[in-house]
C-alpha positions as CSV (number, residue, x, y, z in Angstrom):
1,X,143.4,-123.1,86.4
2,X,145.6,-125.9,87.3
3,X,144.7,-128.8,89.6
4,X,147.1,-127.7,92.6
5,X,145.7,-124.4,92.5
6,X,142.1,-125.8,92.8
7,X,143.5,-127.9,95.6
8,X,144.7,-125.0,97.5
9,X,141.6,-122.6,96.8
10,X,139.5,-122.5,100.2
11,X,136.4,-123.9,100.2
12,X,133.8,-121.4,98.7
13,X,136.3,-119.4,97.2
14,X,136.0,-117.4,94.1
15,X,137.8,-119.1,90.9
16,X,140.2,-115.7,90.1
17,X,140.4,-114.6,86.6
18,X,143.7,-115.9,84.6
19,X,144.7,-112.3,84.7
20,X,144.6,-111.8,88.6
21,X,146.3,-115.4,88.9
22,X,149.1,-114.1,87.2
23,X,149.4,-110.5,89.1
24,X,149.2,-112.6,92.3
25,X,152.1,-114.8,91.0
26,X,154.3,-111.7,90.1
27,X,153.3,-110.2,93.7
28,X,154.4,-113.1,95.0
29,X,158.0,-113.4,93.3
30,X,158.4,-109.2,94.1
31,X,157.9,-110.1,97.6
32,X,160.4,-113.0,98.0
33,X,162.8,-110.9,96.3
34,X,162.5,-108.0,98.5
35,X,163.2,-110.1,101.3
36,X,166.2,-111.6,99.7
37,X,167.6,-107.9,99.1
38,X,167.1,-107.2,103.1
39,X,168.5,-110.7,103.9
40,X,171.2,-110.0,101.8
41,X,172.2,-106.3,103.2
42,X,174.5,-106.2,106.4
43,X,172.6,-104.3,108.8
44,X,176.3,-103.2,110.4
45,X,177.8,-101.7,107.1
46,X,179.3,-98.5,107.8
47,X,178.1,-95.4,106.1
48,X,181.6,-95.3,103.5
49,X,180.8,-98.7,102.4
50,X,176.9,-98.3,101.4
51,X,177.8,-94.8,99.8
52,X,175.4,-92.7,102.2
53,X,175.9,-89.0,102.1
54,X,177.0,-87.3,105.3
55,X,173.5,-85.9,105.9
56,X,172.4,-89.8,106.8
57,X,175.2,-89.8,109.4
58,X,173.1,-87.2,110.9
59,X,174.9,-84.0,109.6
60,X,171.7,-82.3,109.2
61,X,170.8,-80.1,112.5
62,X,167.2,-80.8,113.5
63,X,166.8,-76.8,113.8
64,X,167.9,-76.8,110.1
65,X,165.1,-79.2,108.9
66,X,162.6,-77.8,111.1
67,X,163.3,-74.5,109.1
68,X,163.2,-76.0,105.7
69,X,160.0,-78.0,106.7
70,X,158.1,-74.6,107.5
71,X,159.6,-72.8,104.5
72,X,158.2,-75.8,102.1
73,X,154.2,-75.5,103.9
74,X,154.4,-71.9,103.0
75,X,155.7,-72.5,99.6
76,X,153.2,-75.3,99.0
77,X,150.6,-73.1,100.1
78,X,150.8,-70.4,97.4
79,X,151.3,-73.3,94.8
80,X,148.2,-75.6,95.6
81,X,149.4,-79.5,94.7
82,X,147.9,-82.4,95.9
83,X,149.3,-86.1,96.8
84,X,153.0,-87.3,95.6
85,X,152.6,-83.7,93.1
86,X,154.0,-81.9,96.0
87,X,157.2,-84.0,96.1
88,X,157.5,-84.0,92.4
89,X,157.1,-80.6,91.8
90,X,159.5,-79.8,94.8
91,X,162.3,-81.9,92.7
92,X,161.1,-79.6,89.5
93,X,161.8,-76.6,91.5
94,X,165.0,-77.2,93.4
95,X,166.2,-78.8,90.0
96,X,165.2,-75.4,88.5
97,X,166.8,-73.2,90.9
98,X,170.1,-74.8,90.2
99,X,170.2,-74.5,87.1
100,X,169.4,-71.3,86.4
101,X,171.8,-69.7,89.4
102,X,174.4,-72.4,89.6
103,X,175.1,-73.3,85.7
104,X,176.7,-76.6,86.9
105,X,175.3,-79.9,85.9
106,X,176.7,-81.8,88.8
107,X,174.1,-81.2,91.4
108,X,173.1,-84.6,91.9
109,X,174.8,-84.8,95.9
110,X,173.7,-81.0,96.6
111,X,169.8,-81.6,95.0
112,X,169.8,-84.6,97.5
113,X,170.9,-82.7,100.4
114,X,168.1,-80.0,99.4
115,X,165.7,-82.8,99.4
116,X,166.8,-84.3,102.5
117,X,166.8,-80.9,104.4
118,X,163.1,-79.9,103.1
119,X,161.8,-83.5,104.2
120,X,160.8,-84.6,101.2
121,X,163.5,-87.7,100.5
122,X,164.9,-90.1,103.4
123,X,168.2,-89.7,104.1
124,X,169.2,-93.3,103.2
125,X,168.4,-92.2,99.9
126,X,171.1,-89.6,99.3
127,X,173.9,-92.0,98.5
128,X,176.6,-91.3,96.1
129,X,175.2,-93.6,93.8
130,X,172.0,-91.9,93.6
131,X,174.0,-88.5,93.4
132,X,175.8,-89.8,89.9
133,X,172.2,-90.9,88.7
134,X,171.0,-87.7,89.5
135,X,174.1,-86.2,87.7
136,X,173.8,-88.1,84.4
137,X,169.7,-87.4,84.4
138,X,170.3,-84.1,84.4
139,X,173.1,-83.6,81.7
140,X,171.2,-86.3,79.7
141,X,167.9,-83.8,79.6
142,X,170.3,-80.6,79.4
143,X,172.0,-82.3,76.3
144,X,168.5,-83.1,74.8
145,X,167.5,-79.0,74.8
146,X,171.0,-77.8,73.6
147,X,171.0,-80.2,70.7
148,X,167.7,-78.9,69.2
149,X,169.0,-76.1,66.6
150,X,168.0,-72.3,67.5
151,X,166.9,-73.2,70.8
152,X,166.2,-70.3,73.2
153,X,165.9,-69.5,77.1
154,X,162.3,-69.5,76.9
155,X,161.4,-72.1,74.6
156,X,158.7,-74.2,76.4
157,X,160.7,-77.2,75.2
158,X,163.3,-76.2,78.2
159,X,160.8,-76.1,80.6
160,X,159.5,-79.6,79.5
161,X,162.9,-81.0,79.5
162,X,163.1,-79.9,83.0
163,X,160.1,-81.6,84.0
164,X,160.6,-84.6,82.3
165,X,164.3,-85.0,84.2
166,X,162.4,-84.0,87.3
167,X,160.1,-86.9,86.9
168,X,163.1,-89.1,86.3
169,X,164.5,-88.4,89.4
170,X,161.8,-89.0,91.1
171,X,161.1,-92.7,89.5
172,X,164.9,-93.4,90.4
173,X,164.2,-92.5,94.0
174,X,160.8,-93.9,94.5
175,X,160.5,-97.0,91.6
176,X,157.9,-99.0,92.0
177,X,157.9,-102.3,89.5
178,X,154.7,-104.2,91.1
179,X,152.7,-100.9,90.5
180,X,154.0,-101.2,86.8
181,X,152.7,-104.8,86.5
182,X,149.3,-104.2,88.3
183,X,148.6,-101.4,85.6
184,X,149.1,-103.4,83.2
185,X,147.0,-106.4,84.5
186,X,144.2,-103.9,84.6
187,X,144.8,-102.7,80.9
188,X,144.7,-106.2,80.0
189,X,141.5,-106.6,82.0
190,X,139.5,-103.7,80.0
191,X,140.7,-104.4,76.9
192,X,139.0,-107.7,77.3
193,X,135.8,-105.9,78.9
194,X,135.3,-103.0,76.4
195,X,134.0,-103.4,72.9
196,X,135.2,-100.4,70.4
197,X,133.4,-99.2,67.2
198,X,135.6,-100.0,64.7
199,X,135.4,-96.1,63.5
200,X,137.7,-95.2,66.6
201,X,140.8,-97.3,65.9
202,X,142.4,-99.9,67.7
203,X,145.5,-97.8,67.9
204,X,143.9,-94.8,69.0
205,X,141.9,-97.1,71.8
206,X,145.2,-98.5,73.0
207,X,146.8,-95.2,73.4
208,X,143.9,-93.5,74.9
209,X,143.1,-96.4,77.2
210,X,146.8,-96.3,78.9
211,X,146.2,-92.6,79.6
212,X,143.1,-93.6,81.3
213,X,144.8,-95.8,83.1
214,X,147.5,-93.7,84.4
215,X,145.5,-90.7,85.2
216,X,142.7,-92.7,86.8
217,X,144.3,-95.8,88.5
218,X,147.8,-94.1,89.4
219,X,146.6,-90.6,89.7
220,X,149.4,-89.2,87.2
221,X,149.1,-85.4,86.2
222,X,149.7,-83.9,82.7
223,X,153.5,-84.1,83.6
224,X,153.5,-87.2,83.8
225,X,151.5,-88.5,81.0
226,X,154.0,-86.9,79.3
227,X,156.6,-88.8,80.4
228,X,154.7,-92.2,80.1
229,X,154.2,-90.9,76.1
230,X,158.2,-90.4,76.0
231,X,158.8,-93.5,77.9
232,X,156.8,-95.7,75.3
233,X,157.7,-93.5,72.4
234,X,161.4,-93.8,73.4
235,X,162.2,-96.2,76.1
236,X,166.0,-96.5,75.2
237,X,166.2,-92.5,76.0
238,X,164.3,-92.9,79.5
239,X,166.3,-95.9,80.2
240,X,169.6,-94.3,79.4
241,X,171.9,-94.6,82.0
242,X,175.5,-93.4,83.1
243,X,176.3,-97.1,83.4
244,X,176.0,-97.8,79.8
245,X,179.1,-97.5,77.8
246,X,177.4,-98.1,74.4
247,X,176.3,-94.8,73.6
248,X,177.7,-91.1,73.0
249,X,175.4,-88.7,75.0
250,X,175.7,-85.6,72.6
251,X,175.1,-88.1,69.2
252,X,172.2,-89.6,70.8
253,X,170.7,-86.3,72.2
254,X,171.3,-84.7,68.7
255,X,169.8,-87.8,66.8
256,X,166.5,-87.7,69.2
257,X,166.1,-83.8,70.1
258,X,164.0,-83.4,66.7
259,X,161.8,-86.4,67.2
260,X,161.3,-85.7,71.2
261,X,160.4,-82.0,70.7
262,X,157.8,-83.1,68.1
263,X,156.3,-85.5,70.9
264,X,156.5,-82.8,73.5
265,X,154.2,-80.6,71.3
266,X,151.6,-83.1,70.4
267,X,151.1,-85.7,73.2
268,X,148.4,-83.0,75.0
269,X,146.4,-83.7,71.6
270,X,146.3,-87.4,72.6
271,X,146.1,-86.9,77.0
272,X,142.8,-84.1,76.2
273,X,141.5,-86.9,73.5
274,X,137.7,-86.5,74.0
275,X,137.9,-90.8,74.3
276,X,140.1,-90.5,77.6
277,X,137.3,-88.8,79.4
278,X,134.9,-91.0,77.8
279,X,136.6,-93.6,79.1
280,X,137.8,-92.1,82.8
281,X,134.0,-92.1,83.4
282,X,132.8,-95.4,82.1
283,X,135.5,-97.7,84.0
284,X,135.2,-96.0,87.4
285,X,133.7,-98.7,89.2
286,X,136.4,-101.1,87.8
287,X,139.2,-98.6,88.9
288,X,137.6,-98.4,92.6
289,X,137.5,-102.4,92.4
290,X,141.3,-102.7,91.0
291,X,142.8,-100.3,93.6
292,X,141.2,-102.3,96.2
293,X,143.2,-105.3,94.8
294,X,146.0,-103.2,94.4
295,X,146.3,-102.2,98.0
296,X,145.6,-105.7,99.4
297,X,148.6,-107.5,97.1
298,X,151.0,-104.6,98.4
299,X,150.1,-105.0,101.9
300,X,150.2,-109.1,102.1
301,X,152.6,-109.7,99.0
302,X,153.3,-113.6,99.4
303,X,150.1,-114.1,101.2
304,X,147.9,-112.1,98.6
305,X,146.6,-115.3,97.0
306,X,145.6,-116.7,100.4
307,X,143.3,-113.7,101.3
308,X,141.8,-113.2,97.9
309,X,141.2,-116.6,97.2
310,X,138.7,-116.5,100.6
311,X,135.4,-114.7,100.2
312,X,135.0,-114.1,103.8
313,X,138.5,-112.3,104.3
314,X,138.3,-110.5,101.2
315,X,134.8,-108.8,102.3
316,X,136.2,-108.1,105.9
317,X,139.1,-106.6,104.3
318,X,137.1,-104.1,101.6
319,X,134.9,-103.4,105.1
320,X,137.7,-102.3,107.3
321,X,139.8,-100.7,104.3
322,X,137.0,-98.6,103.4
323,X,136.2,-97.8,107.0
324,X,139.4,-96.5,107.4
325,X,140.0,-94.9,104.2
326,X,136.1,-92.9,104.7
327,X,137.8,-91.6,108.0
328,X,141.0,-90.5,106.2
329,X,139.0,-89.3,103.3
330,X,136.9,-87.0,105.4
331,X,140.0,-85.4,107.4
332,X,141.9,-85.2,104.1
333,X,138.9,-83.3,102.4
334,X,139.1,-80.6,105.3
335,X,142.4,-80.3,105.5
336,X,142.8,-79.9,101.8
337,X,140.0,-77.2,102.1
338,X,142.2,-75.4,104.3
339,X,145.0,-75.5,102.0
340,X,143.1,-74.2,99.1
341,X,141.5,-71.6,101.3
342,X,144.8,-70.3,101.9
343,X,145.9,-71.0,98.7
344,X,143.1,-68.4,97.2
345,X,143.3,-66.1,100.3
346,X,146.9,-65.4,99.4
347,X,146.9,-65.4,95.9
348,X,143.8,-64.5,94.6
349,X,141.6,-62.2,96.8
350,X,144.3,-60.4,98.5
351,X,145.3,-59.2,95.1
352,X,141.5,-58.6,94.1
353,X,140.9,-56.9,96.8
354,X,143.9,-54.4,96.8
355,X,142.3,-53.6,93.0
356,X,138.5,-53.2,94.4
357,X,139.0,-50.4,97.0
358,X,140.8,-48.0,94.4
359,X,138.8,-48.9,91.8
360,X,135.6,-47.9,93.5
361,X,137.0,-44.8,94.7
362,X,138.1,-44.0,91.2
363,X,134.9,-44.9,89.6
364,X,131.9,-44.3,92.2
365,X,133.9,-42.0,94.9
366,X,133.4,-44.2,97.7
367,X,133.5,-48.0,98.4
368,X,130.3,-50.1,99.1
369,X,131.5,-51.7,102.6
370,X,128.6,-54.5,102.3
371,X,129.6,-55.9,98.9
372,X,133.0,-55.6,100.1
373,X,132.2,-57.7,102.9
374,X,130.3,-60.1,100.9
375,X,133.3,-60.6,98.7
376,X,135.5,-61.2,101.7
377,X,133.2,-63.7,103.9
378,X,130.9,-65.5,101.6
379,X,133.3,-67.1,99.0
380,X,135.7,-68.7,101.9
381,X,132.5,-69.7,104.0
382,X,130.9,-71.7,100.8
383,X,134.4,-73.4,100.7
384,X,134.2,-74.4,104.1
385,X,130.9,-75.5,103.4
386,X,131.7,-77.4,100.5
387,X,134.7,-79.4,102.3
388,X,132.3,-80.3,104.9
389,X,129.4,-81.5,103.1
390,X,128.4,-84.9,103.1
391,X,130.7,-87.1,101.0
392,X,128.3,-90.1,100.2
393,X,130.7,-92.8,101.6
394,X,128.4,-94.9,103.5
395,X,127.8,-98.9,103.9
396,X,125.8,-98.7,101.0
397,X,128.5,-97.6,98.9
398,X,130.8,-100.3,100.6
399,X,128.4,-103.2,99.7
400,X,128.4,-101.9,96.0
401,X,132.2,-101.9,95.8
402,X,132.4,-105.3,97.6
403,X,129.9,-106.6,94.6
404,X,132.7,-104.7,92.2
405,X,135.6,-106.6,93.6
406,X,134.1,-110.0,93.8
407,X,133.3,-109.6,89.9
408,X,136.8,-108.3,89.2
409,X,137.8,-111.5,90.9
410,X,136.0,-114.0,89.1
411,X,136.4,-112.5,85.7
412,X,132.9,-111.4,85.5
413,X,133.7,-107.6,84.4
414,X,131.3,-105.1,83.4
415,X,131.2,-105.0,79.6
416,X,131.5,-101.3,78.0
417,X,130.6,-100.2,74.6
418,X,132.1,-97.6,72.7
419,X,129.8,-96.3,70.5
420,X,131.3,-93.8,67.8
421,X,130.3,-90.9,69.2
422,X,132.6,-91.4,72.6
423,X,135.7,-90.5,70.8
424,X,134.0,-87.6,68.4
425,X,135.1,-83.9,68.8
426,X,132.1,-83.0,66.9
427,X,129.7,-81.2,69.1
428,X,125.9,-80.6,67.8
429,X,124.1,-77.4,67.4
430,X,121.5,-78.6,70.1
431,X,124.3,-79.6,72.5
432,X,126.4,-76.1,72.0
433,X,122.1,-74.3,72.6
434,X,121.8,-76.3,75.7
435,X,125.1,-75.4,76.9
436,X,124.7,-71.5,76.2
437,X,121.4,-71.9,77.6
438,X,122.5,-73.0,81.3
439,X,125.3,-70.7,80.8
440,X,122.9,-67.6,80.5
441,X,120.6,-68.9,83.2
442,X,123.4,-69.8,86.0
443,X,125.1,-66.2,85.4
444,X,121.7,-64.4,85.4
445,X,120.3,-65.7,88.8
446,X,123.7,-64.7,90.3
447,X,124.0,-61.3,88.3
448,X,120.2,-60.5,89.2
449,X,120.9,-61.0,93.0
450,X,123.9,-59.2,93.0
451,X,122.1,-56.2,91.4
452,X,119.4,-56.4,93.6
453,X,121.8,-56.0,96.7
454,X,123.0,-52.8,94.8
455,X,126.6,-54.7,93.6
456,X,128.8,-52.0,91.6
457,X,130.6,-53.2,88.7
458,X,133.7,-54.0,89.9
459,X,132.3,-55.8,93.3
460,X,130.1,-57.7,91.2
461,X,132.8,-59.1,88.8
462,X,135.2,-59.5,91.7
463,X,132.1,-61.9,93.2
464,X,132.0,-63.8,90.1
465,X,135.6,-64.6,90.1
466,X,135.6,-65.5,93.6
467,X,132.7,-67.9,93.5
468,X,134.2,-69.3,90.7
469,X,137.5,-70.0,92.4
470,X,135.8,-71.3,95.2
471,X,133.8,-73.8,93.4
472,X,136.5,-75.3,91.3
473,X,138.2,-75.6,94.4
474,X,135.7,-76.9,96.2
475,X,135.5,-79.8,93.8
476,X,139.0,-80.4,93.6
477,X,139.1,-80.8,97.6
478,X,136.5,-83.4,96.9
479,X,137.8,-85.4,94.3
480,X,139.8,-87.5,96.8
481,X,136.5,-88.7,98.2
482,X,134.4,-88.9,95.0
483,X,137.3,-91.6,93.8
484,X,135.6,-93.9,95.8
485,X,132.0,-93.1,95.7
486,X,130.7,-96.0,93.5
487,X,129.2,-94.5,90.1
488,X,125.2,-95.6,90.0
489,X,123.7,-96.0,86.2
490,X,121.5,-92.8,87.0
491,X,121.0,-89.9,89.2
492,X,118.3,-88.2,90.6
493,X,116.7,-85.0,89.2
494,X,117.4,-82.8,91.7
495,X,121.3,-83.7,91.6
496,X,121.4,-83.2,87.8
497,X,120.1,-80.0,87.9
498,X,122.1,-78.9,90.5
499,X,125.1,-80.2,88.1
500,X,124.0,-78.2,85.3
501,X,123.6,-75.0,86.8
502,X,127.1,-75.1,88.8
503,X,128.8,-76.7,85.6
504,X,129.3,-72.9,84.2
505,X,131.0,-71.5,87.0
506,X,133.3,-74.2,87.5
507,X,134.3,-74.1,84.0
508,X,135.2,-70.2,84.7
509,X,136.8,-71.1,88.0
510,X,139.2,-73.6,86.0
511,X,140.0,-71.1,83.2
512,X,140.6,-68.4,86.0
513,X,142.9,-70.7,87.6
514,X,144.9,-71.6,84.9
515,X,145.0,-68.3,83.8
516,X,146.3,-67.2,87.3
517,X,148.8,-69.7,87.6
518,X,150.8,-68.6,84.9
519,X,151.1,-65.1,86.5
520,X,151.3,-66.4,90.4
521,X,153.5,-63.7,91.5
522,X,154.2,-64.9,94.6
523,X,155.2,-67.9,93.8
524,X,158.0,-66.0,91.2
525,X,158.7,-63.9,94.1
526,X,159.6,-67.1,96.6
527,X,161.3,-68.8,93.9
528,X,163.4,-65.8,92.6
529,X,164.0,-63.7,95.5
530,X,163.8,-65.9,98.7
531,X,164.4,-69.4,97.9
532,X,167.9,-68.9,96.8
533,X,169.6,-66.9,99.9
534,X,167.3,-69.3,102.1
535,X,168.8,-72.1,101.0
536,X,172.3,-70.7,101.7
537,X,171.4,-69.1,104.9
538,X,170.6,-72.6,105.8
539,X,173.5,-74.4,104.6
540,X,175.3,-72.0,106.6
541,X,173.4,-72.1,109.4
542,X,173.6,-76.0,109.6
543,X,177.6,-75.9,109.1
544,X,177.7,-73.1,112.0
545,X,175.2,-75.6,114.3
546,X,177.4,-78.4,113.7
547,X,180.5,-76.7,114.2
548,X,179.6,-75.7,117.6
549,X,178.4,-79.3,118.5
550,X,181.7,-80.6,117.9
551,X,183.6,-77.9,119.7
552,X,181.6,-78.6,122.8
553,X,182.2,-82.4,122.2
554,X,186.2,-81.5,122.2
555,X,185.8,-79.4,125.2
556,X,183.9,-82.3,127.5
């Protein structure tokens, strides 16, 4: 640290690590650039000069937007997603619909209008410049897919390229350079904190660590991790824009298509490397601390250095932020629980019950009303209980996190050792035996209780399916809160036993969810049958309402 920095540091404040100091300098520069951009913008520019679309001029009728908003709520309820994933998946869904039904690559303006109408994008982003950029992204990935020899419409590569195009459109509309700098800073800190066994290999460790940081700190989903791998392997492709006149799109796509296709098929192996999941657990506490630092930098910008150099201010800021976060997370878990409940009721239980009644009649000549009632009532009730169970976010948790942030700021990071077994895919016979033992114990207990209540085969099977789905989704809805629960080095025996017994049920629930997602008839019906005519009807209704408004103004 320089003498000037030492003189400006408040008395008693912790000396910052070099990584944090570099990040704070970048945050200050980014903040000043944002202010300069705002000062350089003319607040009185008209819409034509700014390149805004007609929707930015109030051309979107409020009734149209409300109708579109309600549709999106219904659509999201039957295709479960969380956070920013909903917005990204909406872009992909709207993009898919236009590519299938319109066969037109010049869709930037209309796609942005759909996003504005549905409430996913602010009208100020629906500019001519963004529309042109979206058009180029669509053409770029369409050219990539069609350049691959013997490609078929059912080829998974087509779906993959569409997903990558949606993510690039999302990044175009919602860029965040400071977030990237935070990510790189944390990666540098982790590399200095982790001692790796030579057998793991430096390249594998570096690749896994990046996926860990993207998944844990930025909460990126698998498609976004695929895009990160594409971005790292072929940066010239992901940064390619319509403004670059030094290339020919067709030849560039033809050259890269075979290699990018291979990447699309192999990246899942790297994302699901056992080393990734091992690291995610080990760096959780560091991630919590870094996320709080990130939030304070985003909030204070150029003034973040003054706050983070003052121990009293840092502790007060952490207490206030965590207190607000705990309240928000409690509400979020309850809301996500309701959404998950609706999702399960609509897409899973409704179909399953439609099967149970006729099968009971066919196989046993009557319907067991008690078993039917249990299958209807118990799983949703269990999900509601899980959504309202204690989240473990209290003052003790806050104190532990404060200490972790202090260590991060001082550069006294927790040292982590990665043994050779951390990245091993080999599972010993003893581990498989224990795993099988708990599977047998868990399902034997559940089946034994159900048989004691005279459950028949169909009702018993459906109960297992419902409970597995509920346990999996209950864990998912609580995951937002678990992100902020500091992990102690040990767990009590009761908690460990509960986890071991619940693990087989949650694994079954995950497998069922992934299997059902591929045959979600409700999603197919809404996307292929309802959405296209609904969007056309909305557009015509909006035109009609604007026509009535204009004529009314003429009469006045």
